[in-house]
C-alpha positions as a Python dict, from the first residue, in 0.01 Angstrom:
ca = {
    (1, 'G'): (0, 0, 0),
    (2, 'C'): (101, 362, -44),
    (3, 'S'): (72, 649, 200),
    (4, 'A'): (196, 1007, 170),
    (5, 'G'): (389, 922, -147),
    (6, 'R'): (573, 630, 14),
    (7, 'C'): (500, 274, -89),
    (8, 'M'): (570, -43, 103),
    (9, 'K'): (571, -402, -12),
    (10, 'F'): (400, -628, 236),
    (11, 'Y'): (558, -956, 327),
    (12, 'C'): (385, -1250, 489),
    (13, 'S'): (508, -1594, 591),
    (14, 'D'): (321, -1888, 742),
    (15, 'S'): (517, -2157, 924),
    (16, 'D'): (259, -2433, 870),
    (17, 'G'): (113, -2357, 526),
    (18, 'R'): (-248, -2324, 647),
    (19, 'D'): (-246, -2669, 805),
    (20, 'A'): (-490, -2689, 1096),
    (21, 'R'): (-315, -3004, 1219),
    (22, 'S'): (-11, -2794, 1302),
    (23, 'A'): (10, -2501, 1545),
    (24, 'G'): (190, -2248, 1328),
    (25, 'V'): (272, -1880, 1322),
    (26, 'A'): (195, -1634, 1041),
    (27, 'T'): (414, -1324, 1034),
    (28, 'G'): (311, -1007, 854),
    (29, 'H'): (31, -752, 834),
    (30, 'Y'): (-324, -829, 937),
    (31, 'K'): (-592, -605, 785),
    (32, 'G'): (-709, -507, 1132),
    (33, 'D'): (-365, -356, 1204),
    (34, 'F'): (-431, -52, 984),
    (35, 'D'): (-579, 264, 1128),
    (36, 'L'): (-889, 438, 989),
    (37, 'L'): (-687, 607, 712),
    (38, 'G'): (-538, 276, 598),
    (39, 'I'): (-193, 358, 732),
    (40, 'P'): (-3, 60, 876),
    (41, 'P'): (145, 72, 1225),
    (42, 'R'): (505, 166, 1296),
    (43, 'M'): (577, -198, 1377),
    (44, 'Q'): (574, -362, 1034),
    (45, 'N'): (554, -732, 1116),
    (46, 'K'): (361, -908, 1387),
    (47, 'N'): (335, -1275, 1473),
    (48, 'Y'): (-10, -1435, 1473),
    (49, 'T'): (-12, -1774, 1643),
    (50, 'D'): (-280, -2033, 1564),
    (51, 'W'): (-509, -2092, 1862),
    (52, 'C'): (-816, -2289, 1970),
    (53, 'Y'): (-1146, -2104, 1939),
    (54, 'S'): (-1313, -2394, 2118),
    (55, 'D'): (-1228, -2754, 2198),
    (56, 'R'): (-1339, -2848, 1843),
    (57, 'E'): (-1238, -2541, 1636),
    (58, 'A'): (-896, -2398, 1552),
    (59, 'V'): (-823, -2044, 1437),
    (60, 'E'): (-570, -2072, 1155),
    (61, 'Y'): (-366, -1773, 1035),
    (62, 'Y'): (-231, -1785, 679),
    (63, 'C'): (-108, -1559, 399),
    (64, 'V'): (-290, -1420, 95),
    (65, 'G'): (-121, -1159, -122),
    (66, 'G'): (128, -1056, 144),
    (67, 'E'): (-139, -1009, 408),
    (68, 'V'): (-228, -1225, 708),
    (69, 'K'): (-578, -1375, 697),
    (70, 'E'): (-769, -1569, 960),
    (71, 'E'): (-1004, -1866, 929),
    (72, 'R'): (-1190, -2068, 1189),
    (73, 'M'): (-1162, -2439, 1105),
    (74, 'R'): (-1362, -2723, 1253),
    (75, 'C'): (-1152, -3018, 1365),
    (76, 'Y'): (-1237, -3358, 1215),
    (77, 'S'): (-1077, -3692, 1279),
    (78, 'R'): (-1007, -3943, 1003),
    (79, 'L'): (-1317, -4140, 1101),
    (80, 'G'): (-1539, -3840, 1034),
    (81, 'S'): (-1627, -3769, 1396),
    (82, 'S'): (-1512, -3444, 1549),
    (83, 'G'): (-1150, -3411, 1644),
    (84, 'K'): (-1021, -3191, 1922),
    (85, 'C'): (-830, -2863, 1919),
    (86, 'I'): (-539, -2872, 2160),
    (87, 'G'): (-265, -2609, 2175),
    (88, 'G'): (-375, -2436, 1854),
    (89, 'R'): (-392, -2749, 1639),
    (90, 'C'): (-646, -3014, 1546),
    (91, 'V'): (-575, -3364, 1671),
    (92, 'N'): (-750, -3691, 1590),
    (93, 'V'): (-964, -3850, 1859),
    (94, 'Y'): (-1040, -4219, 1826),
}
């Protein structure tokens, strides 16, 4: 994005490649970081760690176009029944 004639290229990395079975960290800009004028904060990169929204849903951070996105994912086991979210990742429950 550009502001006051200065342009910045956003960079985003995701340690687990949007895999809900792994508790990863996405580093970069999250859309919510910008103020009302669309200007990014002084701190350019932040870490967003995957976490458990509930015991059966994980919040997964990932990258799209240099920006951090967030998605709530339901945990499923291989047998089709619900898995569990523990420590920011989905695990199979048999």
